[in-house]
C-alpha positions as CSV (number, residue, x, y, z in Angstrom):
1,X,49.0,74.1,86.0
2,X,49.7,74.4,89.7
3,X,52.1,71.5,89.6
4,X,54.0,73.0,86.7
5,X,54.3,76.3,88.5
6,X,55.3,74.7,91.8
7,X,57.9,72.6,90.1
8,X,59.7,75.8,88.8
9,X,60.0,77.3,92.2
10,X,63.1,76.5,94.3
11,X,62.3,74.2,97.3
12,X,58.7,73.5,96.2
13,X,58.3,69.9,95.2
14,X,55.6,69.5,92.6
15,X,54.3,66.2,94.0
16,X,53.5,67.9,97.3
17,X,51.6,70.8,95.8
18,X,47.9,71.4,96.6
19,X,45.3,73.8,95.3
20,X,45.8,77.4,96.3
21,X,42.9,79.7,97.3
22,X,41.5,82.1,94.8
23,X,42.5,85.2,96.8
24,X,44.5,88.3,96.1
25,X,45.8,91.2,98.2
26,X,44.8,94.7,97.1
27,X,48.1,95.2,95.3
28,X,47.8,91.8,93.4
29,X,50.0,89.7,95.7
30,X,48.8,86.1,95.8
31,X,49.8,82.6,96.8
32,X,51.2,80.8,93.7
33,X,52.0,77.5,95.3
34,X,51.0,75.6,98.5
35,X,52.6,72.4,99.8
36,X,51.7,70.2,102.7
37,X,54.4,69.7,105.3
38,X,52.6,67.1,107.5
39,X,50.5,64.0,107.1
40,X,47.1,65.6,108.0
41,X,47.5,68.6,105.7
42,X,47.3,71.2,108.4
43,X,50.8,72.6,108.1
44,X,51.3,74.4,104.8
45,X,54.2,76.1,103.2
46,X,52.9,79.0,101.0
47,X,54.9,80.6,98.2
48,X,53.6,84.2,97.8
49,X,54.3,86.3,94.8
50,X,54.6,89.6,96.6
51,X,54.2,92.8,94.8
52,X,55.9,94.8,97.6
53,X,58.9,92.4,98.0
54,X,59.3,92.2,94.2
55,X,59.9,88.4,94.5
56,X,58.6,85.2,96.0
57,X,58.2,85.2,99.8
58,X,57.7,82.1,102.0
59,X,55.2,81.6,104.8
60,X,54.5,78.6,107.0
61,X,50.9,78.3,108.1
62,X,49.3,76.0,110.7
63,X,45.6,75.6,110.3
64,X,43.3,75.0,113.3
65,X,42.3,71.4,114.0
66,X,38.7,71.9,112.8
67,X,39.5,74.3,109.9
68,X,38.3,71.9,107.2
69,X,35.3,70.6,109.3
70,X,34.0,74.2,109.9
71,X,34.1,75.8,106.4
72,X,32.0,78.8,107.4
73,X,34.0,79.7,110.5
74,X,36.7,82.4,110.6
75,X,39.7,82.4,112.9
76,X,42.0,84.7,114.8
77,X,45.7,84.5,113.9
78,X,49.0,84.4,115.8
79,X,51.9,85.7,113.7
80,X,55.3,84.3,114.7
81,X,58.0,86.4,113.1
82,X,61.3,84.8,112.2
83,X,64.9,85.9,112.9
84,X,67.5,86.4,110.2
85,X,68.3,83.4,107.9
86,X,70.9,82.2,110.4
87,X,68.0,81.4,112.7
88,X,66.2,79.3,110.0
89,X,63.8,81.9,108.5
90,X,60.1,81.0,108.2
91,X,60.7,77.4,109.2
92,X,62.5,78.2,112.4
93,X,59.5,78.2,114.8
94,X,58.2,74.8,113.8
95,X,61.7,73.3,113.7
96,X,62.9,74.5,117.1
97,X,59.7,74.8,119.3
98,X,56.6,72.8,120.0
99,X,54.4,75.4,118.3
100,X,52.5,72.6,116.4
101,X,51.5,71.1,119.7
102,X,50.4,74.4,121.1
103,X,48.5,75.1,117.9
104,X,46.6,71.9,118.0
105,X,44.5,73.0,121.0
106,X,44.5,76.7,120.3
107,X,41.8,77.3,117.7
108,X,43.8,79.9,115.8
109,X,45.7,80.2,112.6
110,X,49.5,80.3,113.2
111,X,51.2,82.4,110.5
112,X,55.0,82.2,110.3
113,X,56.4,84.5,107.6
114,X,60.0,85.1,106.7
115,X,61.6,88.4,106.0
116,X,64.3,87.5,103.5
117,X,67.8,86.9,104.7
118,X,67.7,90.2,106.7
119,X,64.7,92.1,105.6
120,X,64.0,93.8,109.0
121,X,60.3,93.5,108.4
122,X,60.6,97.0,107.0
123,X,60.1,98.7,103.6
124,X,63.6,99.4,102.3
125,X,64.6,102.8,101.1
126,X,66.5,101.6,98.1
127,X,68.3,104.9,97.7
128,X,65.0,106.7,97.2
129,X,64.2,104.8,94.0
130,X,60.5,104.2,93.5
131,X,60.8,100.4,93.0
132,X,59.0,97.5,94.6
133,X,61.9,95.7,96.2
134,X,62.3,94.4,99.8
135,X,59.1,96.1,101.0
136,X,58.9,93.7,103.9
137,X,56.7,95.9,106.1
138,X,54.1,96.0,103.3
139,X,54.3,92.3,102.9
140,X,54.0,91.4,106.6
141,X,51.5,94.0,107.7
142,X,49.4,94.5,104.6
143,X,49.6,91.9,101.9
144,X,49.9,88.8,104.1
145,X,47.0,89.7,106.5
146,X,44.8,90.3,103.4
147,X,45.8,86.9,102.0
148,X,45.3,85.1,105.3
149,X,41.9,86.8,105.8
150,X,40.7,86.3,102.2
151,X,42.2,82.9,101.5
152,X,42.4,81.1,104.8
153,X,39.5,82.6,106.7
154,X,41.3,84.9,109.1
155,X,38.9,87.3,110.9
156,X,41.2,90.3,111.4
157,X,42.2,89.6,115.0
158,X,46.0,89.2,115.2
159,X,48.7,88.9,117.8
160,X,52.5,88.9,116.9
161,X,55.6,87.6,118.6
162,X,59.1,87.4,117.2
163,X,62.6,86.4,118.1
164,X,65.7,88.4,117.5
165,X,65.1,90.3,114.2
166,X,61.5,89.1,114.4
167,X,61.2,90.6,117.9
168,X,62.1,93.9,116.4
169,X,59.6,93.3,113.6
170,X,56.7,92.6,116.0
171,X,57.2,95.8,118.0
172,X,58.2,97.9,115.0
173,X,55.1,96.9,113.0
174,X,52.9,97.5,116.0
175,X,54.3,101.1,116.2
176,X,54.2,101.9,112.5
177,X,50.9,100.1,111.8
178,X,48.7,100.6,114.9
179,X,45.8,98.2,114.9
180,X,47.3,95.5,112.8
181,X,48.2,93.5,115.9
182,X,46.4,93.6,119.2
183,X,49.4,92.1,121.0
184,X,53.1,92.3,120.2
185,X,55.9,90.4,121.9
186,X,59.7,90.7,121.4
187,X,62.0,87.9,122.5
188,X,65.6,89.2,122.4
189,X,64.8,91.9,119.9
190,X,67.1,94.7,118.7
191,X,64.7,97.4,119.6
192,X,66.8,100.5,119.4
193,X,68.7,100.6,116.1
194,X,69.6,104.3,116.5
195,X,71.1,103.6,120.0
196,X,74.7,103.3,121.1
197,X,75.1,99.7,119.8
198,X,72.0,99.5,117.5
199,X,73.6,101.0,114.4
200,X,76.5,98.6,114.5
201,X,74.2,95.6,115.1
202,X,71.9,96.7,112.3
203,X,74.7,97.1,109.8
204,X,76.3,93.8,110.9
205,X,73.0,91.9,110.4
206,X,72.5,93.3,106.9
207,X,76.1,92.9,105.9
208,X,76.2,89.3,107.1
209,X,73.4,88.6,104.6
210,X,75.5,90.1,101.8
211,X,73.1,93.0,101.4
212,X,73.8,96.7,101.3
213,X,73.2,98.4,104.7
214,X,72.6,101.8,103.2
215,X,69.8,100.4,101.0
216,X,67.8,99.7,104.2
217,X,67.4,103.2,105.6
218,X,70.2,105.1,104.0
219,X,73.4,106.6,105.6
220,X,72.9,106.9,109.3
221,X,73.9,110.6,109.4
222,X,72.3,111.9,106.2
223,X,69.1,109.9,106.7
224,X,68.8,110.3,110.5
225,X,65.1,111.0,110.3
226,X,64.5,107.8,108.3
227,X,66.5,105.7,110.8
228,X,64.5,107.3,113.7
229,X,61.2,106.5,112.0
230,X,62.1,102.8,112.1
231,X,63.3,102.7,115.7
232,X,60.7,101.3,118.2
233,X,62.3,103.0,121.2
234,X,62.1,106.4,119.5
235,X,58.4,105.8,118.5
236,X,57.4,104.0,121.7
237,X,54.5,106.4,122.3
238,X,52.9,105.0,119.2
239,X,52.5,101.6,121.0
240,X,49.7,102.8,123.2
241,X,46.7,100.6,122.8
242,X,48.8,97.5,121.9
243,X,49.4,95.0,124.6
244,X,53.2,94.6,124.8
245,X,55.6,91.9,126.1
246,X,59.4,92.3,126.1
247,X,62.0,89.7,127.2
248,X,65.7,89.2,127.0
249,X,68.7,87.7,128.8
250,X,71.9,89.5,129.7
251,X,74.2,87.4,127.6
252,X,75.9,85.4,130.4
253,X,75.5,81.6,130.1
254,X,72.3,80.6,131.7
255,X,70.5,77.4,132.7
256,X,69.6,76.5,129.2
257,X,73.0,76.9,127.6
258,X,74.7,73.6,128.7
259,X,74.1,72.0,125.3
260,X,75.1,75.0,123.2
261,X,78.2,74.1,121.1
262,X,81.4,75.8,122.4
263,X,82.1,77.5,119.1
264,X,78.6,79.0,119.0
265,X,78.5,80.2,122.6
266,X,80.6,83.4,122.3
267,X,78.4,84.8,119.4
268,X,75.2,83.9,121.2
269,X,76.5,85.6,124.3
270,X,77.4,88.8,122.4
271,X,74.1,89.0,120.5
272,X,72.1,88.6,123.7
273,X,74.1,91.1,125.5
274,X,73.4,93.7,122.8
275,X,69.7,92.8,122.4
276,X,69.3,92.6,126.2
277,X,70.7,96.2,126.5
278,X,68.3,97.4,123.9
279,X,65.3,95.6,125.5
280,X,66.2,97.1,128.9
281,X,66.4,100.6,127.3
282,X,63.0,100.0,125.6
283,X,61.4,98.9,128.8
284,X,62.6,102.0,130.6
285,X,61.3,104.2,127.7
286,X,57.9,102.7,127.9
287,X,57.9,103.1,131.7
288,X,58.8,106.8,131.4
289,X,56.0,107.3,128.9
290,X,53.4,105.4,131.0
291,X,52.9,102.8,128.2
292,X,52.0,99.5,129.9
293,X,54.2,96.5,129.1
294,X,55.0,93.1,130.6
295,X,58.8,92.8,130.9
296,X,60.9,89.7,131.6
297,X,64.6,90.5,131.9
298,X,65.5,87.1,133.1
299,X,69.2,87.6,133.7
300,X,71.7,84.9,132.5
301,X,70.8,83.5,129.1
302,X,72.1,83.7,125.5
303,X,70.7,84.3,122.0
304,X,69.3,80.8,121.3
305,X,66.2,78.8,120.8
306,X,65.9,77.2,124.2
307,X,65.0,80.6,125.7
308,X,62.6,81.5,123.0
309,X,60.8,78.2,123.4
310,X,60.4,79.1,127.0
311,X,59.2,82.6,126.2
312,X,56.6,81.2,123.7
313,X,55.1,79.2,126.5
314,X,55.0,82.2,128.8
315,X,53.2,84.4,126.2
316,X,51.0,81.9,124.4
317,X,48.1,81.8,126.9
318,X,47.9,85.6,127.0
319,X,48.0,85.9,123.3
320,X,45.0,83.6,123.0
321,X,43.2,85.6,125.7
322,X,43.8,88.9,123.8
323,X,42.4,87.3,120.7
324,X,39.3,85.8,122.3
C-alpha cells in the first residue's frame, strides 16, 4: 500500500519508499510517504499530508547516528527553515551546506521543512475565508513538532535557524509561539515587513511565486493590524525568554562572492541590502527593549549560501548547548 501511495506523489519514487511511523498530529496530519536519500538510511524525505496547509508538504529529516541502535531514546531537534523556492526549498540546507557532517556528531534530529514557494511560515488570511489553505505557521510550529515527537522520537527540545524567508520564519514563530523554540536564529531575514522596504519585499516575494500577495495578510492599509501581528520587529517584546541570533551583510560584494555568477550578483546584492537593513533595525529594537540577542552584522556580503554556511557553523555549537 505504501509503495502505491508513494508512487502517486510527485517526486517520490516508489522503489525508495520505506515504512512510515504510525503517528498523527492532533488535527490528523500525518506522514504518508517516506523515502531514503542516502545509503545508510539516516536522511529521509517525508511527505506530510497537512491538514493546515491543505496539501502535501515536504520535510527532509536527518536522524542521529545511533537513532536505530537506541530505540528507547528520545532526541532534541534542530529545525533549519528554508528560504523561498528560488533557494531550493526543503532540500536547500543539505544541498548547499555540510549540515550532514555536522549532524553526524551532534546527537540531535535535524528537521528541514519547506514552506511552499513563498509561504512565509505563516497562516495565510485567505480573504477571511475559513479554509485550511497555506496554514504554514500551523504546519511548522504545531503539526510538524507533534509528528517529529510522536513518530521520530523527538523530546520537545527545539532550536530553529533559517535563511532569508526562513530567517523571518524562525524569529516570527518564536514571537508568535513562545516556547516552541528555545533558540531562534535569522540569517539575512526580512524581519520588518511593515517597515519602509519590508512591504515591497514581501509583495515581491509572494508575487514572484505566482501567488496573491493580499491572500497572505490582506491589503496593507485595510489590514494594518494583521500585518503588524506578523512583524517580528513590531512584536519583539514577545521574544523574551528565547535565545536570539541575528546576522546579515550589507549587500556589498564580500570575501565569499568571488564565485557568484555575474548575472546573479546584482540581485544578491539588493536582497542582502534590504534584509541587512531590516536586521539592523531589528537589532536596534531588541536593544531598546532590553531583549538579549547576539548580532553579527558582518559588513560586505550578499544574499547567498556561502555566507549562510558560515553562519551555520557560527551558531551550531550554541544551538547544541541550548538543547543540552
